[in-house]
C-alpha positions in Angstrom: 0.0 0.0 0.0 1.1 3.6 -0.7 0.6 5.9 2.3 2.4 9.0 1.0 0.5 12.1 2.0 -1.4 10.3 4.8 0.6 11.8 7.7 -0.8 15.3 7.6 -4.1 17.0 7.3 -5.2 18.0 3.8 -4.2 21.5 2.6 -7.7 22.7 2.0 -9.6 25.7 3.4 -6.5 27.1 4.9 -7.9 30.6 5.5 -10.8 29.1 7.5 -8.4 26.8 9.4 -5.9 29.6 10.0 -7.8 33.0 9.9 -4.7 34.6 11.5 -2.0 34.2 8.9 0.7 34.6 11.7 -0.5 31.4 13.3 -0.1 29.6 10.0 3.4 31.1 9.7 4.2 29.9 13.3 3.0 26.4 12.4 5.2 26.2 9.3 8.1 27.9 11.2 8.1 25.2 13.9 5.1 22.9 14.3 6.7 21.3 17.4 5.9 24.3 19.4 2.2 23.3 19.1 2.7 19.6 19.0 6.0 18.2 20.3 5.3 14.9 18.5 4.9 16.5 15.1 6.7 14.9 12.2 6.6 18.2 10.2 10.1 19.7 9.9 10.6 23.0 11.7 11.3 24.9 8.4 12.2 28.2 10.1 13.8 27.1 13.3 16.2 24.7 11.4 16.8 27.3 8.6 15.4 24.9 6.0 13.7 28.0 4.5 15.0 31.6 4.5 12.6 34.1 6.0 11.7 35.2 2.5 11.0 31.6 1.4 9.0 31.0 4.5 6.8 34.1 3.7 6.3 32.8 0.2 5.3 29.3 1.4 2.9 30.9 3.9 1.3 33.0 1.2 0.9 30.0 -1.1 -0.5 27.6 1.6 -2.9 30.3 2.9 -4.3 30.7 -0.6 -5.3 27.1 -0.7 
């Protein structure tokens, strides 16, 4: 069986789920601050994304 993509919630209705865009940014920056067991990489805290890249990802995800 192929389970790729089954470890996270679907990226739909993001504005409804995160009406405050800064909370979405914080989630992408470091999901472990909200859920210590998260498997999502801390994209900001570990410098996986630059601040500019992080802002662009937030804008894109929030548009979904």
